C-alpha positions in Angstrom: 0.0 0.0 0.0 1.4 3.4 -1.0 1.6 6.6 1.0 3.2 9.9 0.1 5.9 10.2 2.7 9.3 9.5 1.1 11.4 6.8 2.6 14.8 7.9 3.8 17.3 6.2 6.1 16.7 8.9 8.7 12.9 8.7 8.7 10.3 6.2 7.3 6.7 7.0 7.2 4.2 4.6 8.7 0.8 3.8 7.2 -2.0 4.8 9.5 -4.1 1.7 8.9 -3.8 -1.0 11.5 -3.8 -4.8 11.2 -1.8 -4.9 7.9 0.6 -7.8 8.0 3.1 -5.9 5.9 3.0 -2.2 5.1 4.8 -0.7 2.2 5.9 2.8 3.4 7.0 4.0 0.0 7.1 2.9 -3.6 8.5 5.2 -6.3 8.6 3.7 -9.8 10.8 5.5 -12.3 10.7 9.3 -12.0 11.6 11.2 -15.2 12.6 10.0 -18.7 16.4 9.8 -19.0 18.7 7.5 -20.9 20.3 4.6 -19.1 22.2 1.5 -20.0 22.1 -1.9 -18.2 23.6 -5.0 -19.8 24.1 -2.9 -22.9 20.4 -2.1 -23.4 19.6 1.6 -23.8 16.2 2.5 -22.3 14.6 5.3 -20.3 13.7 5.3 -16.6 9.9 5.4 -17.3 10.0 2.0 -19.0 11.5 -1.3 -17.8 15.0 -2.5 -18.7 14.4 -5.2 -21.3 15.6 -8.4 -19.6 14.1 -11.2 -21.7 12.2 -13.4 -19.2 11.1 -15.9 -21.9 13.9 -16.2 -24.4 16.7 -15.8 -21.9 19.7 -13.4 -22.1 23.2 -14.0 -23.5 24.6 -13.0 -20.1 23.0 -12.5 -16.7 22.9 -9.0 -15.4 25.5 -8.4 -12.7 23.9 -6.9 -9.6 25.9 -5.9 -6.5 24.0 -6.6 -3.2 26.1 -5.4 -0.2 24.9 -6.1 3.4 22.3 -3.6 4.5 23.6 -1.4 7.3 21.6 -0.2 10.4 21.7 3.3 11.9 22.1 1.7 15.4 22.5 -1.9 16.3 19.4 -3.0 18.2 18.2 -6.3 19.5 14.9 -7.7 18.1 13.1 -11.0 18.5 14.6 -12.0 15.1 18.2 -11.1 16.1 20.3 -7.9 16.1 19.6 -5.4 13.3 23.2 -5.6 11.9 22.8 -9.4 11.4 19.4 -8.9 9.9 20.8 -6.5 7.4 23.1 -9.1 6.0 20.4 -11.7 6.0 18.0 -9.5 4.1 20.7 -8.9 1.5 21.3 -12.6 1.3 17.6 -13.3 0.6 17.4 -10.6 -2.1 20.6 -12.0 -3.8 19.3 -15.5 -3.6 15.9 -14.6 -5.0 17.4 -12.8 -8.0 19.9 -15.5 -8.7 17.2 -18.1 -8.8 15.6 -16.5 -11.8 18.7 -17.2 -14.0 18.4 -13.6 -15.3 20.7 -12.0 -12.7 24.2 -12.7 -11.3 24.2 -11.1 -7.9 27.5 -10.3 -6.2 27.3 -10.2 -2.4 26.7 -9.7 0.4 29.9 -11.8 1.0 32.9 -10.9 -1.1 31.9 -7.3 -1.8 32.7 -4.1 0.2 30.4 -3.2 3.0 28.6 0.2 3.1 27.8 2.7 5.8 24.3 3.8 6.7 24.8 7.4 5.3 26.0 5.8 2.0 22.6 4.0 1.4 21.4 7.0 -0.7 24.8 8.1 -1.9 26.4 5.1 -3.6 30.1 5.0 -4.3 29.7 4.3 -8.0 33.4 3.8 -8.8 33.6 1.0 -6.2 30.7 -0.8 -7.9 32.1 -0.1 -11.4 35.3 -1.9 -10.3 33.1 -4.9 -9.3 31.7 -4.9 -12.9 28.2 -4.4 -11.6 25.5 -3.0 -13.9 23.1 -2.5 -11.1 23.3 -2.0 -7.4 21.0 -2.8 -4.5 21.5 -0.9 -1.3 19.2 -0.7 1.7 19.0 -0.5 5.5 17.3 -2.2 8.5 16.2 -0.2 11.5 13.9 -0.8 14.5 10.7 1.0 15.2 9.2 2.1 18.5 6.9 -0.9 18.5 9.7 -3.5 18.1 9.0 -4.0 14.4 11.4 -3.2 11.5 11.6 -0.8 8.6 13.5 -2.2 5.7 14.5 0.2 3.0 15.4 -0.9 -0.5 17.1 1.1 -3.3 18.0 0.1 -6.9 20.7 2.1 -8.8 22.0 2.0 -12.3 25.8 2.0 -11.9 26.8 3.2 -15.3 24.5 6.2 -15.3 24.7 6.8 -11.6 21.0 7.0 -11.3 18.4 5.7 -8.8 15.9 3.5 -10.6 13.4 2.8 -7.8 13.1 2.7 -4.0 10.7 1.1 -1.6 10.3 0.6 2.1 8.5 -1.9 4.2 7.3 -1.9 7.8 7.0 -5.5 9.2 7.0 -7.3 12.5 10.6 -8.3 13.3 9.8 -12.0 12.9 8.6 -11.4 9.3 11.8 -9.7 8.0 12.0 -12.3 5.2 8.8 -10.9 3.6 10.4 -7.5 3.4 13.4 -9.1 1.7 11.2 -10.9 -0.8 9.3 -7.6 -1.4 12.6 -5.8 -2.1 13.6 -8.5 -4.6 10.1 -8.3 -6.2 10.6 -4.5 -6.6 14.0 -5.0 -8.3 12.8 -7.9 -10.5 9.7 -5.9 -11.6 11.8 -2.7 -12.4 14.5 -4.5 -14.3 12.4 -7.0 -16.2 9.1 -5.2 -16.6 7.3 -8.3 -15.5 5.1 -9.1 -12.5 6.9 -10.1 -9.3 6.6 -13.5 -7.6 9.1 -13.9 -4.7 6.7 -13.0 -1.9 4.5 -16.0 -2.3 4.0 -19.5 -0.8 4.2 -23.1 -1.9 2.1 -26.0 -0.6 3.1 -29.6 -1.3 2.9 -33.1 0.0 5.8 -34.0 2.3 6.7 -37.7 2.0 8.6 -40.0 4.4 9.0 -43.7 4.9 9.5 -46.6 2.5 8.1 -46.4 -1.0 5.4 -49.0 -0.4 4.3 -47.3 2.8 4.7 -43.6 2.5 3.6 -41.2 5.1 2.2 -38.1 3.4 1.7 -34.8 5.2 0.4 -31.4 4.0 3.1 -28.8 4.2 3.6 -25.1 3.3 6.6 -22.9 2.9 7.8 -19.6 1.4 8.6 -19.7 -2.3 12.3 -20.2 -1.5 11.7 -23.1 0.9 12.0 -21.0 4.1 9.5 -20.9 7.0 8.5 -24.5 6.4 5.8 -26.1 8.5 3.6 -29.2 8.4 -0.2 -28.8 8.6 -1.2 -32.4 9.0 0.3 -35.2 11.1 0.5 -38.0 8.5 -2.1 -40.2 10.1 -4.2 -40.0 7.0 -3.1 -39.8 3.3 -3.4 -36.4 1.7 -2.9 -35.4 -2.0 -3.1 -32.5 -4.5 -3.3 -29.4 -2.3 -4.3 -26.1 -3.9 -4.3 -22.6 -2.3 -7.4 -20.5 -2.5 -7.0 -17.3 -4.4 -7.0 -15.3 -1.1 -4.6 -17.7 0.7 -7.2 -18.2 3.5 -7.7 -21.9 2.6 -6.1 -25.0 1.3 -8.1 -27.5 -0.8 -6.9 -31.1 -0.9 -8.0 -34.8 -1.2 -7.8 -36.8 2.0 -8.0 -40.6 2.6 -9.3 -41.4 6.1 -11.5 -44.2 7.5 -11.5 -45.9 4.1 -13.1 -42.9 2.5 -11.8 -40.5 -0.1 -13.0 -37.0 0.5 -12.3 -33.4 -0.5 -11.4 -31.1 2.4 -10.9 -27.3 2.8 -8.3 -26.4 5.4 -8.7 -23.0 7.1 -5.3 -21.4 7.4 -6.2 -19.1 10.3 -7.8 -21.6 12.6 -6.0 -24.7 11.5 -9.4 -26.5 11.2 -10.8 -28.3 8.2 -14.3 -28.9 6.8 -15.5 -31.6 4.4 -16.6 -30.3 1.0 -17.3 -33.5 -0.9 -18.1 -36.8 1.0 -19.5 -39.4 -1.4 -19.1 -43.2 -1.7 -17.2 -42.8 -4.9 -13.5 -41.9 -5.5 -12.9 -38.2 -5.9 -9.7 -36.5 -7.0 -7.9 -33.5 -8.4 -9.9 -30.6 -6.9 -9.2 -27.1 -8.2 -10.3 -23.5 -7.3 -11.9 -21.1 -9.8 -10.1 -17.7 -10.0 -12.7 -16.0 -7.9 -12.7 -18.8 -5.2 -16.4 -19.4 -5.5 -16.3 -22.7 -7.4 -14.3 -25.9 -7.1 -13.8 -28.4 -9.9 -13.1 -32.1 -9.0 -13.4 -35.5 -10.7 -15.5 -38.4 -9.5 -15.5 -42.0 -10.6 -18.9 -43.5 -11.0 -20.3 -46.5 -13.0 -17.1 -47.1 -14.8 -16.7 -43.4 -15.9 -14.8 -40.6 -14.3 -16.2 -37.1 -15.0 -15.6 -33.5 -14.0 -17.9 -31.8 -11.6 -18.3 -28.2 -10.3 -19.5 -27.4 -6.7 -19.7 -24.1 -4.8 -16.8 -23.7 -2.5 -19.3 -23.0 0.3 -20.9 -26.4 -0.3 -24.0 -27.5 -2.0 -25.1 -29.4 -5.1 -22.4 -30.4 -7.7 -23.0 -29.9 -11.4 -21.7 -32.5 -13.9 -19.6 -30.9 -16.6 -18.5 -33.9 -18.7 -20.3 -37.0 -19.7 -18.3 -39.0 -22.2 -17.1 -42.7 -22.0 -13.8 -42.8 -20.3 -11.8 -40.8 -17.7 -12.0 -37.0 -17.6 -9.7 -35.6 -14.9 -7.7 -32.6 -13.9 -9.8 -29.5 -14.7 -8.0 -26.1 -14.4 -9.6 -22.8 -15.0 -8.3 -20.1 -17.3 -7.5 -16.8 -15.4 -10.8 -15.2 -16.5 -12.8 -18.2 -15.3 -14.4 -18.7 -18.7 -12.6 -21.8 -19.9 -11.4 -25.1 -18.4 -8.5 -27.3 -19.5 -8.7 -31.0 -18.6 -7.3 -34.4 -19.6 -9.4 -37.2 -21.1 -8.8 -40.7 -22.6 -12.1 -40.6 -24.6 -10.0 -40.9 -27.8 -8.1 -43.9 -26.5 -5.1 -42.1 -24.9 -4.9 -39.3 -22.4 -5.1 -36.0 -24.3 -5.8 -32.4 -23.4 -9.2 -30.8 -24.0 -10.7 -27.4 -23.3 -14.3 -26.5 -22.6 -16.4 -23.6 -21.4 -17.0 -23.2 -17.7 -20.5 -24.7 -18.0 -19.1 -27.8 -19.8 -20.1 -26.8 -23.4 -17.8 -26.6 -26.4 -15.4 -29.4 -25.5 -12.4 -29.5 -27.9 -9.3 -31.5 -28.1 -6.1 -29.4 -28.3 -3.2 -32.0 -28.1 -2.3 -33.7 -31.4 1.5 -34.2 -31.3 1.3 -37.9 -30.4 1.8 -39.6 -27.1 -0.2 -38.9 -24.0 -0.7 -35.8 -21.8 -1.8 -35.3 -18.2 -2.1 -32.8 -15.3 -2.7 -29.6 -17.3 -2.7 -26.2 -15.6 -3.6 -22.9 -17.2 -1.0 -20.1 -16.8 -2.0 -17.1 -14.7 -1.2 -15.0 -17.7 -3.6 -17.0 -19.8 -1.2 -17.5 -22.7 0.0 -21.0 -22.0 -1.0 -24.4 -20.6 1.5 -26.5 -18.7 1.3 -30.3 -18.8 3.0 -33.6 -18.1 4.0 -35.5 -21.2 3.2 -39.1 -20.2 5.7 -41.8 -21.3 8.8 -39.7 -21.1 7.3 -37.8 -18.1 8.5 -34.4 -19.0 7.1 -31.0 -18.3 5.9 -29.0 -21.3 3.8 -26.0 -22.4 1.5 -25.2 -25.3 -0.9 -22.4 -26.2 -4.6 -22.8 -25.3 -5.3 -23.8 -28.9 -2.7 -26.6 -28.8 0.0 -24.8 -30.8 3.7 -24.2 -30.0 4.2 -27.3 -27.9 7.6 -27.2 -26.1 9.1 -29.6 -23.6 11.0 -27.8 -20.9 12.6 -30.7 -18.9 14.4 -33.9 -19.8 14.9 -36.0 -16.7 13.7 -39.4 -15.4 10.2 -38.6 -14.2 8.9 -35.0 -14.0 5.2 -34.4 -13.4 2.4 -32.2 -11.9 3.3 -28.6 -13.1 2.2 -25.6 -11.1 2.8 -22.0 -12.3 4.5 -19.1 -10.5 2.2 -16.1 -9.9 3.7 -14.3 -12.9 3.5 -17.2 -15.3 7.2 -17.3 -16.0 8.3 -20.3 -13.9 6.9 -23.8 -13.5 7.2 -25.8 -10.3 6.9 -29.6 -10.5 8.1 -32.8 -8.7 10.8 -35.2 -9.9 11.1 -38.8 -8.9 14.6 -40.5 -9.1 15.1 -43.9 -10.7 15.1 -47.2 -8.9 12.9 -49.1 -6.4 13.7 -46.5 -3.7 13.1 -43.5 -5.9 12.9 -40.2 -4.1 10.6 -37.3 -5.0 11.7 -33.7 -4.8 10.5 -30.3 -5.8 12.0 -28.5 -8.8 11.5 -25.3 -10.8 12.2 -24.5 -14.5 11.7 -21.3 -16.4 10.1 -21.0 -19.8 13.4 -21.2 -21.6 14.0 -24.7 -20.1 17.6 -23.7 -19.3 17.2 -22.5 -15.8 16.3 -25.4 -13.5 16.8 -25.6 -9.8 15.8 -27.9 -6.9 13.9 -26.5 -3.9 15.1 -27.4 -0.4 12.6 -29.4 1.7 13.1 -31.3 4.9 11.4 -34.4 3.4 10.7 -35.8 0.0 8.1 -33.8 -1.8 5.3 -34.2 -4.4 2.2 -32.4 -5.7 3.4 -28.9 -5.4 1.2 -25.8 -5.8 2.3 -22.2 -6.1 0.0 -19.6 -4.6 -0.4 -16.0 -5.7 1.7 -13.1 -4.6 0.8 -12.2 -1.0 -0.9 -8.9 -0.4 
């Protein structure tokens, strides 16, 4: 949320509203039009630097990220402010590095800065570090024990400030301010929507392959702040965040029944949404959170149904011989992509939200599963069955590209900005382990997410407010 008070190291404004989990105290996008050059690209400060987030770049943009100083070392429940300044810089650098678009330097191995230098960069120092851009900031305590984290982005060659932002957070939530800082930098340099300040839910797996304990777990987008939500006494599958992050939708196996549950994040309680004698699977939210799709097996058929998220009577959307599974809404809620074996093999189809106009879109040969519509609306991610690789195609089935080439990759889930896909990978052998991975749309930037247990069925939630 924006206010008009500028952020400076000496004084940060505080939003008057109460109860906000994180308050942005200032956000200033580019000020006036002026020429600048980053990674050899001439642009102006009123438009983003053109970092190609789809096609990739010939070389990652070098960004210096020194440790963030503090005006006075103070103790907080999260640690002293000087240590937090280094940790915030580490998170910012790690977030940017993970995109594959940027090559951060620091906070280790680069010169430190003083608090007065936050807004007066020593450009020759950073030119000697071959940095195209520079991130500087600060961490200071507030009267209530919380923190203000300032974040500034500079163009080193042109010696110009590109953007600045500040965030007021409870001390324990300093990582959110770090992610927001990284989001501001990413958005300014790429011109794309941010995604670091978001969360991931997945199924944490332990135990032997034939007797796996599966627990519902959530964490930050970088794997931090991990916690388990269920105890593993019953099997859980396919979690999905509600659009407002207030709930988690998932399938649960308990008392020899398969049901669909909605877990309330605030209270830690759950309610049953679908409880029928038949097998149900693959529940998904609509973009407005009012409708949930799921599949149900009955009489030798498996069809897709829609039910209000508040409960009520379900509507049957498909009615063809075979197995129809895995509905995923388009961002505008008007279309649904799903998989069906009505033609003999699993293929991808689309239909209107009311079940009309069902059309096959996959024709490249082989089989397809687990489709998910991009939040941008331009692509559909899927699992290519047989080779078990993650791929994308346009909603009309054109431009198919496979992004991974490993042993067994499946169950794609999009980043909030539609530029990165998360999935899980199972290693070879009888004792194969499952782990969470991410790949960007170039297919060249792939990384493994840290989790305390094996992981499957990931889902990436929207950017936090």
